[in-house]
VMD Tcl script that draws the C-alpha trace (Angstrom):
set ca {
  {-11.61 7.36 -3.44}
  {-8.85 6.26 -1.12}
  {-7.91 2.99 0.57}
  {-5.69 2.40 3.60}
  {-3.63 -0.79 3.62}
  {-1.62 -1.97 6.62}
  {0.61 -5.03 6.91}
  {2.45 -6.63 9.80}
  {5.04 -9.29 9.11}
  {4.43 -11.76 11.90}
  {1.43 -12.76 13.97}
  {2.73 -12.10 17.44}
  {1.93 -10.13 20.56}
  {2.85 -6.82 18.92}
  {0.99 -7.37 15.62}
  {-2.29 -5.76 16.66}
  {-0.44 -2.73 18.04}
  {1.67 -2.40 14.88}
  {-1.39 -2.53 12.65}
  {-3.27 -0.03 14.84}
  {-0.29 2.34 14.77}
  {-0.10 2.14 10.97}
  {-3.83 2.74 10.63}
  {-3.78 5.72 13.01}
  {-0.85 7.25 11.15}
  {-2.54 6.79 7.78}
  {-5.88 8.13 8.98}
  {-4.09 11.25 10.24}
  {-2.23 11.56 6.91}
  {-5.49 11.17 4.97}
  {-7.22 13.80 7.08}
  {-4.29 16.22 6.73}
  {-4.34 15.84 2.92}
  {-8.17 15.82 2.58}
  {-8.33 12.27 1.23}
  {-11.68 10.52 1.26}
  {-11.00 7.08 2.75}
  {-13.63 4.55 1.71}
  {-12.00 1.43 3.11}
  {-9.21 -0.11 5.12}
  {-7.70 -3.56 5.08}
  {-4.90 -5.32 6.90}
  {-2.76 -8.39 6.50}
  {-0.40 -10.29 8.72}
  {1.94 -11.77 6.14}
  {5.45 -11.73 4.80}
  {6.32 -8.91 2.44}
  {8.24 -11.36 0.26}
  {5.08 -12.78 -1.27}
  {1.75 -11.44 -2.45}
  {-0.05 -14.74 -1.87}
  {-2.37 -15.28 1.10}
  {-3.01 -11.57 1.61}
  {-6.79 -11.19 1.79}
  {-6.52 -7.52 2.76}
  {-4.60 -6.71 -0.40}
  {-7.07 -8.75 -2.43}
  {-9.95 -6.79 -0.89}
  {-8.27 -3.53 -1.96}
  {-7.63 -4.93 -5.44}
  {-11.28 -5.96 -5.84}
  {-12.39 -2.43 -4.94}
  {-10.01 -1.05 -7.58}
  {-11.37 -3.40 -10.24}
  {-14.93 -2.40 -9.28}
  {-13.94 1.24 -9.84}
  {-14.48 2.26 -6.22}
  {-10.87 3.13 -5.34}
  {-8.10 5.03 -7.14}
  {-5.60 5.82 -4.37}
  {-3.69 3.42 -2.10}
  {-2.22 4.72 1.17}
  {0.47 2.78 3.08}
  {2.92 3.86 5.79}
  {5.97 3.11 3.69}
  {6.80 1.17 0.54}
  {7.86 -1.93 2.48}
  {4.31 -2.37 3.79}
  {3.23 -3.23 0.25}
  {6.08 -5.64 -0.36}
  {9.75 -6.35 0.21}
  {10.51 -8.48 -2.86}
  {11.66 -5.92 -5.43}
  {10.52 -7.85 -8.53}
  {7.07 -8.72 -7.21}
  {6.51 -5.26 -5.79}
  {7.50 -3.66 -9.11}
  {5.07 -5.95 -10.91}
  {2.32 -4.88 -8.55}
  {3.27 -1.22 -9.00}
  {2.97 -1.67 -12.78}
  {-0.44 -3.20 -12.27}
  {-1.53 -0.27 -10.08}
  {-0.24 2.14 -12.70}
  {-2.15 0.31 -15.45}
  {-5.31 0.49 -13.30}
  {-4.83 4.26 -12.83}
  {-4.25 3.89 -9.10}
  {-2.09 6.47 -7.35}
  {0.18 5.21 -4.57}
  {0.96 7.31 -1.49}
  {3.08 6.66 1.57}
  {2.90 8.55 4.84}
  {6.71 8.77 4.66}
  {7.12 10.35 1.24}
  {3.75 11.31 -0.24}
  {2.87 10.29 -3.77}
  {5.07 7.62 -5.29}
  {5.63 8.03 -9.02}
  {4.72 4.66 -10.56}
  {6.00 5.48 -14.02}
  {8.63 3.15 -15.43}
  {11.25 5.90 -15.60}
  {10.75 6.87 -11.97}
  {10.89 3.26 -10.80}
  {14.08 2.62 -12.74}
  {15.64 5.74 -11.24}
  {14.76 4.53 -7.71}
  {16.26 1.11 -8.37}
  {19.47 2.69 -9.63}
  {19.61 4.92 -6.52}
  {19.34 1.87 -4.25}
}
mol new
graphics top color blue
foreach p $ca { graphics top sphere $p radius 0.5 }
foreach p [lrange $ca 0 end-1] q [lrange $ca 1 end] { graphics top cylinder $p $q radius 0.2 }
display resetview
């Protein structure tokens, strides 16, 4: 089962539009790839922290309950911008057998070797 997660950085006049655009893009991606979306959540929060993100917590609770095994985001930065914290969360997703997809690049390999290779590339 699949989950759509959208995040906007700041609560401003364009936030609702940005979140709607992300959601529309991800719904189209899910339909194109025959994903079964069971939920969607959003946050308006900095990507430098994982605190105070109720939408991400909602997704995480669904994973723990066994109801979700795929996370869809527009691009990797929508999950987080702090490299260390985002890597920690990716490890957690990997340990929970959650696949991670972006509309930009498809499935993201969450294995340690793949993550290290990406870091070296950057």
